MDAnalysis code that builds the backbone (N, CA, C; Angstrom):
import MDAnalysis as mda
import numpy as np

u = mda.Universe.empty(528, n_residues=176, atom_resindex=np.repeat(np.arange(176), 3), trajectory=True)
u.add_TopologyAttr("name", ["N", "CA", "C"] * 176)
u.add_TopologyAttr("resid", np.arange(1, 177))
u.add_TopologyAttr("resname", ["ILE", "LYS", "ASN", "GLU", "LYS", "ILE", "LYS", "GLY", "GLY", "ASP", "ARG", "SER", "SER", "ALA", "LYS", "GLU", "SER", "GLU", "ASP", "SER", "THR", "LYS", "GLU", "GLU", "ALA", "GLN", "GLU", "MET", "TYR", "ASP", "ASN", "GLY", "ILE", "ASN", "LEU", "THR", "MET", "GLU", "ALA", "SER", "ASP", "ILE", "GLU", "ASN", "SER", "GLY", "VAL", "SER", "GLN", "GLU", "LEU", "GLN", "ASP", "LYS", "TYR", "ARG", "GLN", "MET", "PHE", "ILE", "ASP", "LEU", "TYR", "LYS", "SER", "ALA", "ASP", "TYR", "THR", "LEU", "ASP", "ASN", "ALA", "LYS", "GLU", "ASP", "GLY", "GLU", "ASP", "GLY", "PHE", "THR", "VAL", "ASP", "VAL", "THR", "VAL", "LYS", "PRO", "PHE", "LEU", "ILE", "PHE", "GLU", "GLY", "LEU", "ASP", "ASP", "GLU", "LEU", "ASN", "ALA", "LYS", "LEU", "GLU", "GLU", "ILE", "ALA", "ALA", "ASN", "MET", "THR", "GLU", "VAL", "PRO", "SER", "ASP", "GLU", "GLU", "ILE", "ASN", "GLU", "MET", "VAL", "TYR", "GLN", "ALA", "MET", "TYR", "ASP", "ILE", "ILE", "SER", "PRO", "LYS", "LEU", "SER", "ASN", "MET", "GLU", "TYR", "GLY", "ASP", "PRO", "VAL", "THR", "VAL", "THR", "ILE", "HIS", "VAL", "VAL", "PRO", "ASP", "ASP", "ASP", "GLY", "VAL", "TYR", "TYR", "VAL", "PRO", "ASP", "ASP", "ASP", "TYR", "GLN", "ALA", "VAL", "GLU", "ASN", "ALA", "LEU", "LEU", "PRO", "GLU"])
u.atoms.positions = np.array([
    [179.200, 94.508, 14.575],
    [179.524, 95.121, 13.297],
    [178.212, 95.555, 12.676],
    [178.214, 96.730, 12.163],
    [176.997, 97.225, 11.530],
    [176.807, 96.571, 10.171],
    [175.553, 96.373, 9.811],
    [175.237, 95.776, 8.513],
    [175.896, 96.546, 7.382],
    [175.916, 97.861, 7.488],
    [176.485, 98.672, 6.403],
    [177.959, 98.350, 6.187],
    [178.683, 98.090, 7.251],
    [180.100, 97.790, 7.120],
    [180.318, 96.448, 6.437],
    [179.425, 95.520, 6.643],
    [179.572, 94.190, 6.069],
    [179.191, 94.179, 4.599],
    [178.141, 94.878, 4.258],
    [177.551, 94.764, 2.922],
    [178.319, 95.466, 1.816],
    [179.110, 96.443, 2.122],
    [179.751, 97.129, 1.003],
    [180.883, 98.001, 1.462],
    [181.344, 98.798, 0.552],
    [182.394, 99.747, 0.886],
    [183.730, 99.324, 0.335],
    [184.698, 100.210, 0.550],
    [186.035, 99.947, 0.043],
    [186.819, 99.084, 1.030],
    [188.081, 98.827, 0.667],
    [188.939, 97.972, 1.480],
    [189.169, 98.564, 2.867],
    [189.269, 99.878, 2.990],
    [189.480, 100.486, 4.301],
    [188.287, 100.219, 5.204],
    [187.109, 100.161, 4.612],
    [185.910, 99.852, 5.375],
    [185.968, 98.411, 5.886],
    [186.459, 97.501, 5.065],
    [186.593, 96.114, 5.487],
    [187.630, 96.004, 6.601],
    [188.744, 96.732, 6.464],
    [189.786, 96.711, 7.490],
    [189.243, 97.292, 8.790],
    [188.503, 98.376, 8.685],
    [187.892, 98.994, 9.860],
    [186.940, 98.008, 10.531],
    [186.209, 97.284, 9.717],
    [185.271, 96.289, 10.218],
    [186.008, 95.178, 10.952],
    [187.121, 94.723, 10.378],
    [187.912, 93.670, 11.000],
    [188.464, 94.141, 12.336],
    [189.019, 95.368, 12.368],
    [189.532, 95.922, 13.613],
    [188.418, 96.051, 14.642],
    [187.256, 96.513, 14.186],
    [186.105, 96.656, 15.063],
    [185.716, 95.308, 15.642],
    [185.723, 94.282, 14.815],
    [185.355, 92.946, 15.269],
    [186.328, 92.464, 16.342],
    [187.628, 92.662, 16.123],
    [188.629, 92.247, 17.104],
    [188.444, 93.003, 18.411],
    [188.211, 94.311, 18.299],
    [188.002, 95.121, 19.499],
    [186.749, 94.681, 20.242],
    [185.677, 94.425, 19.498],
    [184.433, 93.989, 20.120],
    [184.598, 92.625, 20.770],
    [185.307, 91.728, 20.108],
    [185.531, 90.395, 20.671],
    [186.355, 90.494, 21.956],
    [187.390, 91.333, 21.940],
    [188.222, 91.513, 23.134],
    [187.396, 92.121, 24.264],
    [186.548, 93.081, 23.922],
    [185.693, 93.713, 24.932],
    [184.721, 92.687, 25.530],
    [184.145, 91.846, 24.672],
    [183.229, 90.812, 25.161],
    [183.969, 89.828, 26.067],
    [185.174, 89.450, 25.673],
    [185.978, 88.524, 26.471],
    [186.309, 89.147, 27.825],
    [186.782, 90.394, 27.809],
    [187.117, 91.087, 29.053],
    [185.899, 91.220, 29.956],
    [184.749, 91.533, 29.346],
    [183.516, 91.636, 30.133],
    [183.156, 90.302, 30.762],
    [183.376, 89.220, 30.026],
    [183.110, 87.890, 30.567],
    [183.977, 87.579, 31.780],
    [185.258, 87.911, 31.694],
    [186.163, 87.701, 32.828],
    [185.726, 88.581, 33.996],
    [185.366, 89.832, 33.705],
    [184.909, 90.735, 34.770],
    [183.645, 90.212, 35.443],
    [182.721, 89.676, 34.647],
    [181.494, 89.122, 35.220],
    [181.795, 87.902, 36.089],
    [182.755, 87.093, 35.672],
    [183.142, 85.933, 36.473],
    [183.773, 86.395, 37.785],
    [184.587, 87.430, 37.721],
    [185.170, 87.990, 38.951],
    [184.062, 88.507, 39.870],
    [183.091, 89.201, 39.297],
    [181.977, 89.704, 40.094],
    [181.193, 88.555, 40.718],
    [180.942, 87.515, 39.939],
    [180.172, 86.373, 40.434],
    [180.902, 85.671, 41.577],
    [182.227, 85.672, 41.544],
    [182.996, 85.038, 42.614],
    [182.970, 85.882, 43.880],
    [182.607, 87.151, 43.743],
    [182.522, 88.123, 44.842],
    [183.869, 88.394, 45.504],
    [184.941, 87.988, 44.865],
    [186.262, 88.176, 45.466],
    [186.628, 89.651, 45.607],
    [186.180, 90.473, 44.682],
    [186.556, 91.888, 44.719],
    [185.909, 92.634, 45.879],
    [184.844, 92.080, 46.440],
    [184.162, 92.714, 47.576],
    [184.436, 91.998, 48.887],
    [185.375, 91.085, 48.878],
    [185.588, 90.227, 50.041],
    [186.652, 90.736, 50.997],
    [187.389, 91.764, 50.586],
    [188.447, 92.282, 51.447],
    [189.755, 91.529, 51.330],
    [189.870, 90.630, 50.350],
    [191.126, 89.892, 50.191],
    [192.155, 90.767, 49.478],
    [193.389, 90.346, 49.536],
    [194.484, 91.119, 48.951],
    [194.346, 91.254, 47.440],
    [194.922, 92.324, 46.924],
    [194.934, 92.534, 45.477],
    [195.696, 91.409, 44.789],
    [196.730, 90.920, 45.439],
    [197.525, 89.817, 44.875],
    [196.655, 88.579, 44.649],
    [195.816, 88.251, 45.625],
    [194.948, 87.082, 45.477],
    [193.872, 87.339, 44.428],
    [193.354, 88.560, 44.369],
    [192.387, 88.904, 43.318],
    [193.016, 88.718, 41.944],
    [194.260, 89.156, 41.791],
    [194.965, 89.003, 40.512],
    [195.178, 87.533, 40.172],
    [195.465, 86.711, 41.166],
    [195.622, 85.265, 40.934],
    [194.307, 84.672, 40.432],
    [193.198, 85.099, 41.026],
    [191.895, 84.597, 40.586],
    [191.586, 85.030, 39.162],
    [191.881, 86.292, 38.839],
    [191.635, 86.777, 37.479],
    [192.405, 85.905, 36.484],
    [193.677, 85.644, 36.777],
    [194.487, 84.817, 35.880],
    [193.960, 83.387, 35.836],
    [193.503, 82.866, 36.973],
    [192.956, 81.519, 36.998],
    [191.715, 81.429, 36.110],
    [190.843, 82.447, 36.167],
    [189.648, 82.446, 35.322],
    [190.021, 82.561, 33.849],
    [191.027, 83.368, 33.539],
    [191.502, 83.475, 32.150],
    [191.987, 82.107, 31.673],
    [192.797, 81.447, 32.495],
    [193.316, 80.127, 32.135],
    [192.189, 79.107, 32.010],
    [191.200, 79.205, 32.875],
    [190.065, 78.292, 32.823],
    [189.334, 78.431, 31.488],
    [189.003, 79.670, 31.118],
    [188.253, 79.871, 29.882],
    [189.069, 79.552, 28.639],
    [190.392, 79.673, 28.731],
    [191.235, 79.271, 27.600],
    [191.118, 77.774, 27.339],
    [190.795, 77.017, 28.364],
    [190.718, 75.571, 28.198],
    [189.298, 75.095, 27.892],
    [188.397, 76.035, 27.635],
    [187.021, 75.659, 27.292],
    [187.027, 74.815, 26.021],
    [186.237, 73.759, 26.038],
    [186.127, 72.854, 24.898],
    [184.717, 73.012, 24.335],
    [184.619, 73.635, 23.164],
    [183.303, 73.891, 22.576],
    [183.401, 73.881, 21.053],
    [182.251, 73.660, 20.431],
    [182.153, 73.768, 18.975],
    [180.902, 74.560, 18.645],
    [180.933, 75.207, 17.502],
    [179.790, 75.956, 16.992],
    [179.292, 75.223, 15.755],
    [177.998, 74.919, 15.727],
    [177.419, 74.166, 14.620],
    [176.066, 74.742, 14.231],
    [175.613, 74.332, 13.074],
    [174.246, 74.593, 12.619],
    [173.818, 76.056, 12.708],
    [174.646, 76.940, 12.211],
    [174.233, 78.343, 12.151],
    [173.160, 78.477, 11.081],
    [172.022, 79.024, 11.474],
    [170.896, 79.157, 10.542],
    [170.234, 80.509, 10.742],
    [169.714, 81.049, 9.653],
    [168.904, 82.253, 9.774],
    [167.640, 81.888, 10.531],
    [167.216, 82.795, 11.410],
    [166.029, 82.485, 12.201],
    [164.755, 83.117, 11.654],
    [164.856, 83.791, 10.509],
    [163.680, 84.395, 9.897],
    [163.351, 85.775, 10.434],
    [164.135, 86.270, 11.354],
    [163.867, 87.579, 11.954],
    [165.115, 88.461, 11.923],
    [165.905, 88.401, 10.881],
    [167.152, 89.154, 10.733],
    [168.279, 88.638, 11.608],
    [168.046, 87.566, 12.326],
    [169.073, 87.023, 13.192],
    [169.421, 85.600, 12.798],
    [170.182, 84.971, 13.658],
    [170.641, 83.613, 13.428],
    [170.519, 82.814, 14.716],
    [170.439, 81.509, 14.573],
    [170.608, 80.622, 15.713],
    [171.867, 79.815, 15.455],
    [172.579, 79.507, 16.524],
    [173.811, 78.737, 16.440],
    [173.794, 77.735, 17.589],
    [174.089, 76.482, 17.273],
    [174.225, 75.477, 18.321],
    [175.650, 75.524, 18.861],
    [175.756, 75.701, 20.152],
    [177.051, 75.696, 20.829],
    [177.102, 74.423, 21.670],
    [178.029, 73.550, 21.336],
    [178.202, 72.323, 22.104],
    [179.427, 72.490, 22.994],
    [179.207, 72.408, 24.293],
    [180.291, 72.583, 25.261],
    [180.491, 71.297, 26.041],
    [181.724, 71.091, 26.451],
    [182.025, 70.025, 27.393],
    [182.184, 70.717, 28.753],
    [181.279, 70.437, 29.679],
    [181.312, 71.128, 30.970],
    [182.607, 70.871, 31.737],
    [183.070, 71.909, 32.422],
    [184.226, 71.768, 33.300],
    [183.821, 70.927, 34.505],
    [184.668, 69.987, 34.885],
    [184.434, 69.209, 36.105],
    [185.349, 69.673, 37.240],
    [186.038, 70.759, 37.014],
    [187.044, 71.254, 37.948],
    [186.468, 71.603, 39.320],
    [185.162, 71.904, 39.369],
    [184.560, 72.308, 40.635],
    [183.838, 71.162, 41.339],
    [183.814, 69.995, 40.704],
    [183.188, 68.842, 41.339],
    [183.938, 68.485, 42.612],
    [183.204, 68.316, 43.699],
    [183.810, 67.944, 44.973],
    [184.502, 69.087, 45.688],
    [184.409, 70.303, 45.139],
    [185.104, 71.445, 45.740],
    [184.640, 71.693, 47.176],
    [183.342, 71.594, 47.439],
    [182.837, 71.852, 48.797],
    [183.499, 70.929, 49.811],
    [183.575, 69.646, 49.502],
    [184.178, 68.689, 50.435],
    [185.671, 68.966, 50.616],
    [186.369, 69.206, 49.503],
    [187.801, 69.492, 49.592],
    [188.053, 70.778, 50.377],
    [187.224, 71.785, 50.127],
    [187.390, 73.063, 50.810],
    [187.108, 72.917, 52.304],
    [186.032, 72.221, 52.648],
    [185.716, 72.018, 54.066],
    [186.849, 71.307, 54.793],
    [187.419, 70.296, 54.168],
    [188.528, 69.562, 54.787],
    [189.738, 70.475, 54.984],
    [190.041, 71.265, 53.975],
    [191.199, 72.166, 54.062],
    [190.975, 73.237, 55.134],
    [189.757, 73.778, 55.214],
    [189.459, 74.814, 56.204],
    [189.464, 74.239, 57.617],
    [189.005, 73.008, 57.781],
    [189.066, 72.358, 59.096],
    [190.513, 72.189, 59.540],
    [191.362, 71.854, 58.587],
    [192.797, 71.712, 58.878],
    [193.386, 73.051, 59.303],
    [193.037, 74.104, 58.591],
    [193.529, 75.455, 58.927],
    [193.016, 75.862, 60.302],
    [191.726, 75.653, 60.556],
    [191.110, 76.058, 61.827],
    [191.730, 75.306, 63.003],
    [192.101, 74.052, 62.799],
    [192.683, 73.253, 63.882],
    [194.014, 73.825, 64.355],
    [194.686, 74.554, 63.481],
    [195.992, 75.114, 63.826],
    [195.921, 76.576, 64.255],
    [194.731, 77.132, 64.383],
    [194.590, 78.548, 64.743],
    [194.593, 78.718, 66.259],
    [195.189, 79.810, 66.689],
    [195.208, 80.109, 68.117],
    [194.384, 81.347, 68.447],
    [194.070, 82.156, 67.424],
    [193.282, 83.363, 67.613],
    [192.128, 83.388, 66.620],
    [191.084, 84.124, 66.977],
    [189.951, 84.288, 66.065],
    [190.332, 85.345, 65.036],
    [190.335, 84.971, 63.773],
    [190.722, 85.936, 62.724],
    [189.596, 86.930, 62.432],
    [189.977, 88.046, 61.803],
    [188.999, 89.046, 61.363],
    [188.241, 88.495, 60.156],
    [187.158, 89.158, 59.793],
    [186.393, 88.739, 58.610],
    [187.261, 88.746, 57.364],
    [188.095, 89.777, 57.223],
    [188.974, 89.866, 56.054],
    [189.971, 88.719, 56.035],
    [190.508, 88.371, 57.207],
    [191.462, 87.264, 57.280],
    [190.782, 85.931, 56.948],
    [189.543, 85.769, 57.415],
    [188.792, 84.555, 57.095],
    [188.571, 84.463, 55.591],
    [188.143, 85.576, 54.986],
    [187.930, 85.578, 53.529],
    [189.218, 85.264, 52.787],
    [190.324, 85.836, 53.229],
    [191.620, 85.571, 52.592],
    [191.944, 84.076, 52.679],
    [191.702, 83.474, 53.832],
    [191.980, 82.041, 54.013],
    [191.078, 81.187, 53.113],
    [189.796, 81.526, 53.069],
    [188.856, 80.740, 52.274],
    [189.195, 80.837, 50.789],
    [189.381, 82.067, 50.291],
    [189.692, 82.239, 48.866],
    [191.053, 81.634, 48.521],
    [192.025, 81.752, 49.430],
    [193.333, 81.146, 49.167],
    [193.212, 79.625, 49.132],
    [192.428, 79.062, 50.031],
    [192.235, 77.608, 50.056],
    [191.560, 77.140, 48.768],
    [190.529, 77.863, 48.320],
    [189.874, 77.488, 47.054],
    [190.859, 77.575, 45.901],
    [191.642, 78.638, 45.875],
    [192.635, 78.793, 44.810],
    [193.619, 77.625, 44.825],
    [194.075, 77.250, 46.025],
    [195.044, 76.156, 46.150],
    [194.465, 74.824, 45.685],
    [193.167, 74.668, 45.807],
    [192.506, 73.434, 45.364],
    [192.272, 73.450, 43.852],
    [191.795, 74.579, 43.336],
    [191.381, 74.659, 41.928],
    [192.562, 74.808, 40.964],
    [193.484, 75.698, 41.267],
    [194.515, 76.046, 40.275],
    [195.353, 74.862, 39.795],
    [195.727, 73.903, 40.649],
    [196.503, 72.768, 40.119],
    [195.705, 71.910, 39.126],
    [194.395, 71.918, 39.243],
    [193.554, 71.110, 38.357],
    [193.497, 71.669, 36.938],
    [193.894, 72.926, 36.760],
    [193.858, 73.541, 35.427],
    [194.788, 72.835, 34.446],
    [195.878, 72.282, 34.954],
    [196.844, 71.642, 34.055],
    [196.403, 70.251, 33.618],
    [195.371, 69.715, 34.267],
    [194.863, 68.391, 33.899],
    [193.338, 68.458, 33.885],
    [192.826, 69.310, 33.022],
    [191.396, 69.599, 32.981],
    [190.591, 68.354, 32.637],
    [189.495, 68.185, 33.359],
    [188.562, 67.100, 33.064],
    [187.234, 67.717, 32.644],
    [186.563, 67.033, 31.712],
    [185.319, 67.545, 31.149],
    [184.203, 66.525, 31.302],
    [182.978, 67.029, 31.360],
    [181.807, 66.169, 31.389],
    [181.320, 65.876, 29.983],
    [180.185, 65.212, 29.914],
    [179.589, 64.874, 28.623],
    [179.122, 66.148, 27.919],
    [179.249, 66.183, 26.596],
    [178.872, 67.386, 25.835],
    [177.403, 67.783, 26.053],
    [177.197, 69.094, 26.099],
    [175.864, 69.678, 26.240],
    [175.709, 70.700, 25.114],
    [174.578, 70.687, 24.427],
    [174.343, 71.633, 23.335],
    [173.325, 72.680, 23.768],
    [173.691, 73.930, 23.535],
    [172.835, 75.072, 23.840],
    [172.653, 75.846, 22.535],
    [171.436, 76.211, 22.217],
    [171.184, 77.029, 21.028],
    [171.148, 78.492, 21.443],
    [172.006, 79.278, 20.797],
    [172.035, 80.713, 21.085],
    [171.485, 81.481, 19.889],
    [171.142, 82.712, 20.139],
    [170.635, 83.608, 19.099],
    [171.650, 84.717, 18.871],
    [171.851, 85.068, 17.634],
    [172.695, 86.197, 17.260],
    [171.762, 87.154, 16.543],
    [171.527, 88.296, 17.162],
    [170.500, 89.211, 16.671],
    [171.063, 90.622, 16.522],
    [170.479, 91.412, 15.607],
    [170.939, 92.790, 15.466],
    [170.238, 93.699, 16.474],
    [170.975, 94.702, 16.940],
    [170.337, 95.712, 17.772],
    [169.756, 96.796, 16.862],
    [169.299, 97.886, 17.423],
    [168.666, 98.951, 16.638],
    [169.606, 99.590, 15.622],
    [170.935, 99.485, 15.884],
    [171.927, 100.054, 14.968],
    [172.451, 99.027, 13.969],
    [171.901, 97.818, 14.006],
    [172.350, 96.781, 13.077],
    [173.584, 96.038, 13.540],
    [173.993, 96.224, 14.799],
    [175.149, 95.534, 15.354],
    [174.667, 94.204, 15.933],
    [175.277, 93.119, 15.476],
    [174.877, 91.792, 15.941],
    [175.463, 91.507, 17.322],
    [174.670, 90.851, 18.148],
    [175.118, 90.493, 19.485],
    [174.389, 89.233, 19.946],
    [174.901, 88.641, 21.003],
    [174.264, 87.481, 21.630],
    [173.602, 87.995, 22.902],
    [172.300, 87.790, 23.059],
    [171.615, 88.263, 24.259],
    [172.199, 87.655, 25.543],
    [172.126, 88.417, 26.614],
    [172.694, 87.995, 27.896],
    [172.162, 86.641, 28.355],
    [170.882, 86.382, 28.156],
    [170.306, 85.098, 28.576],
    [170.976, 83.926, 27.866],
    [171.329, 84.132, 26.597],
    [171.992, 83.067, 25.841],
    [173.424, 82.863, 26.321],
    [174.125, 83.980, 26.605],
    [175.467, 83.859, 27.185],
    [175.390, 83.097, 28.505],
    [174.388, 83.436, 29.307],
    [174.231, 82.786, 30.614],
    [173.960, 81.295, 30.441],
    [173.189, 80.926, 29.428],
    [172.905, 79.515, 29.177],
    [174.192, 78.746, 28.835],
    [175.057, 79.355, 28.028],
    [176.341, 78.718, 27.689],
    [177.208, 78.621, 28.952],
    [177.247, 79.703, 29.710],
    [178.028, 79.724, 30.962],
    [177.535, 78.618, 31.917],
    [176.217, 78.488, 32.035],
    [175.652, 77.458, 32.914],
    [176.005, 76.053, 32.443],
    [176.073, 75.877, 31.122],
    [176.458, 74.570, 30.576],
    [177.941, 74.287, 30.838],
    [178.776, 75.311, 30.726],
    [180.206, 75.156, 30.961],
    [180.529, 74.907, 32.433],
    [179.825, 75.618, 33.291],
    [180.078, 75.564, 34.727],
    [178.845, 75.084, 35.482],
    [178.528, 73.803, 35.369],
    [177.309, 73.318, 36.038],
    [177.468, 73.391, 37.553],
    [176.345, 73.555, 38.223],
    [176.388, 73.650, 39.691],
    [176.455, 72.299, 40.325],
])
C-alpha cells in the first residue's frame, strides 16, 4: 500500500486501499504456494497433473495449519518496521527419509520391469504424498522459534517484507 493511500483521502481511497491490501495479500500467498511447488520440483518431474494438483492442495493445507504469532512491531528508524514472528516449526517431515526409503523398497520388491524416469518420479512423489498427507490432520509442532523480519517501503512507498526475511520464516517453519 502506498503511503499516500494510508495517510489521507476520502472513503473511496480507504476502500481502494483495503481492496489493494487484500489483493496484495492474496498475491503474496499465491506466490508463496508457487515457490513451494517450485522448491519441491514436482512441476519439472514429469509426474501427472493430478498428482501435482494434490501436492498444491497439500501445501495449501499445510500452510493453513501454520502456528505463528506476530509481536513487538517497532519502527526501525529508517521508514520501516521490525516485527518478531514466532513460529512453531512443522514436524511433519521428521523421519520422512526413513519412511520413504521403506515404502520405496516395498514398491521395488514388487516390480517386475524397470520403470521409466517419469514412472519412478510418479512413484516417489506418490509415496511421499501418501506418507505426508495423512499427517496433516494431526499436525505436530516443534518448540517455538522467533525470527525478526523487516517491513520496508520500496521506491514507490509500498511496504513489503524482503525475500531474505520471508526465507528466514520459511526456514523456521520447515526446518531441515
